[in-house]
C-alpha positions as CSV (number, residue, x, y, z in Angstrom):
1,M,-61.7,-219.6,-152.9
2,L,-57.9,-219.8,-153.8
3,Y,-55.9,-216.7,-152.5
4,R,-52.4,-216.7,-154.2
5,I,-49.7,-214.4,-156.2
6,A,-50.5,-213.5,-159.6
7,A,-47.9,-214.6,-162.3
8,P,-46.8,-212.6,-165.2
9,E,-48.7,-214.4,-167.7
10,E,-51.9,-213.0,-166.0
11,I,-50.8,-209.2,-166.4
12,P,-53.9,-209.1,-169.8
13,T,-56.4,-210.2,-166.9
14,L,-54.8,-207.7,-164.1
15,I,-55.2,-205.1,-167.0
16,E,-58.9,-205.4,-167.6
17,L,-59.6,-205.2,-164.1
18,R,-57.6,-202.5,-163.6
19,R,-59.5,-200.4,-166.3
20,V,-63.3,-201.9,-164.9
21,Q,-61.6,-200.8,-161.5
22,L,-61.0,-197.0,-162.5
23,I,-64.2,-196.7,-164.7
24,E,-66.1,-197.7,-161.7
25,E,-64.8,-195.3,-159.1
26,S,-64.5,-192.4,-161.6
27,V,-68.2,-193.3,-162.8
28,N,-69.4,-193.4,-159.1
29,E,-67.1,-190.9,-157.3
30,E,-66.8,-187.8,-160.4
31,G,-70.1,-188.4,-162.2
32,R,-68.3,-189.4,-165.5
33,R,-69.6,-191.4,-167.9
34,A,-68.2,-194.9,-168.3
35,E,-68.2,-193.8,-172.1
36,E,-65.9,-191.4,-171.8
37,F,-63.0,-193.7,-170.7
38,D,-63.2,-196.0,-173.7
39,A,-61.3,-193.5,-175.5
40,I,-58.8,-193.9,-173.2
41,D,-56.9,-197.1,-173.6
42,I,-53.8,-197.3,-170.8
43,S,-53.0,-200.8,-171.4
44,E,-49.8,-200.5,-173.0
45,Q,-48.5,-198.3,-170.1
46,M,-50.1,-200.8,-167.5
47,A,-48.7,-203.5,-169.0
48,D,-45.3,-202.0,-169.1
49,F,-45.9,-201.0,-165.0
50,F,-46.8,-204.7,-163.9
51,T,-44.2,-206.1,-166.2
52,R,-41.5,-204.3,-164.7
53,K,-42.4,-203.8,-161.2
54,M,-43.7,-207.8,-160.9
55,A,-40.5,-208.4,-162.4
56,D,-38.0,-206.8,-159.9
57,G,-40.4,-207.8,-156.6
58,S,-41.4,-204.0,-155.9
59,M,-45.1,-204.9,-156.5
60,V,-46.6,-208.1,-155.5
61,E,-49.9,-208.8,-157.1
62,W,-52.3,-210.9,-155.0
63,V,-55.7,-212.6,-156.6
64,A,-58.2,-214.6,-155.4
65,E,-59.9,-217.4,-157.7
66,E,-62.7,-219.7,-157.5
67,D,-63.7,-221.7,-160.2
68,G,-60.5,-220.7,-161.9
69,E,-61.9,-217.1,-162.7
70,I,-59.6,-214.5,-160.5
71,I,-62.5,-212.5,-158.9
72,A,-60.6,-210.2,-156.9
73,T,-57.1,-208.5,-157.1
74,S,-54.6,-206.6,-154.7
75,A,-51.4,-205.5,-154.8
76,V,-48.4,-204.0,-152.1
77,L,-46.1,-201.7,-153.7
78,F,-42.8,-201.1,-152.1
79,Y,-40.8,-198.1,-152.2
80,E,-37.3,-197.1,-150.7
81,F,-36.6,-193.9,-149.1
82,P,-33.9,-192.8,-146.8
83,P,-34.5,-194.4,-142.9
84,S,-35.9,-192.2,-141.0
85,L,-37.2,-193.1,-137.0
86,D,-40.7,-193.7,-138.4
87,Y,-38.7,-195.8,-141.5
88,P,-35.7,-197.4,-139.8
89,N,-35.4,-199.3,-142.8
90,G,-36.5,-196.6,-145.4
91,M,-39.1,-198.8,-146.9
92,K,-42.5,-197.8,-147.4
93,A,-45.4,-199.5,-149.0
94,Y,-48.5,-198.6,-151.0
95,I,-51.6,-200.7,-151.1
96,A,-53.4,-200.2,-154.8
97,N,-55.5,-202.6,-157.5
98,M,-58.0,-203.4,-154.4
99,Y,-60.7,-204.5,-156.5
100,T,-63.4,-207.1,-156.7
101,K,-66.1,-208.2,-159.3
102,P,-69.4,-206.8,-158.0
103,A,-71.2,-210.4,-157.5
104,F,-68.4,-211.3,-155.3
105,R,-68.6,-208.6,-153.2
106,G,-69.7,-208.7,-149.0
107,R,-67.9,-212.0,-148.4
108,G,-64.7,-210.7,-147.2
109,I,-62.4,-211.3,-150.1
110,A,-61.3,-207.9,-149.9
111,T,-60.4,-208.2,-145.8
112,A,-58.8,-211.3,-146.8
113,L,-56.7,-210.1,-149.5
114,I,-55.7,-207.1,-147.3
115,G,-54.3,-209.6,-145.0
116,K,-51.9,-211.2,-147.5
117,L,-50.8,-207.2,-148.1
118,V,-50.0,-207.0,-144.7
119,E,-48.0,-210.3,-143.9
120,E,-46.0,-209.3,-147.1
121,A,-45.0,-205.7,-145.6
122,E,-44.4,-207.1,-142.2
123,R,-42.2,-209.7,-144.0
124,R,-40.7,-207.0,-145.6
125,G,-40.2,-204.5,-142.3
126,V,-42.7,-202.2,-143.6
127,T,-44.0,-200.1,-140.6
128,R,-46.7,-198.2,-142.1
129,L,-49.0,-199.0,-145.2
130,W,-50.7,-196.4,-147.1
131,L,-53.4,-195.8,-149.7
132,S,-56.1,-194.0,-151.6
133,A,-59.1,-195.1,-150.9
134,S,-62.4,-194.8,-152.9
135,N,-65.8,-193.9,-151.0
136,K,-66.6,-197.6,-151.7
137,G,-63.7,-198.6,-150.4
138,K,-62.7,-196.7,-146.8
139,P,-65.4,-199.1,-144.8
140,V,-63.3,-201.9,-145.7
141,Y,-60.0,-200.5,-144.9
142,L,-61.3,-199.0,-141.7
143,N,-62.3,-202.6,-140.5
144,S,-58.6,-203.6,-141.1
145,S,-57.3,-201.5,-138.9
146,F,-56.6,-198.6,-141.1
147,V,-57.0,-194.7,-140.1
148,V,-58.0,-191.7,-141.9
149,A,-54.7,-189.5,-142.2
150,D,-54.5,-185.8,-143.2
151,W,-50.9,-185.6,-143.2
152,L,-50.0,-186.2,-147.0
153,M,-50.0,-183.4,-148.9
154,E,-49.8,-183.3,-153.2
155,R,-48.8,-181.0,-155.6
156,Y,-50.2,-181.6,-159.1
157,L,-47.8,-180.9,-162.2
């Protein structure tokens, strides 16, 4: 198993993995059918996002590779906020794009990728990571010392 940072030329593969992830999560948790998502194509928006964020360093995308195939992916996105007592350098980080192909699940790959993201966040002086977990992903995060927090509020526009 090879763990490494994804290269810009791999963005099409990252987009496909993200698309499959979104379909799996929506089908499993919202009761939607995968066919509903075939009509929704956000590939162009994802390509733009991945390209910009990887280029400016505000996103670091890790992959797990076996026999030359990317089998899992994960990312950490960095955001700058005004410094505070909890965030002295103003940096916050969000974990996204955690996905492992079904045939490779249960082998500790996601846990290893989380470790890579944590190391990157620590290197940048981030004091807290946050994420939105799917029901299937929650146990992985809980086993990696994440806790459920209810402090976040949101408003849909």
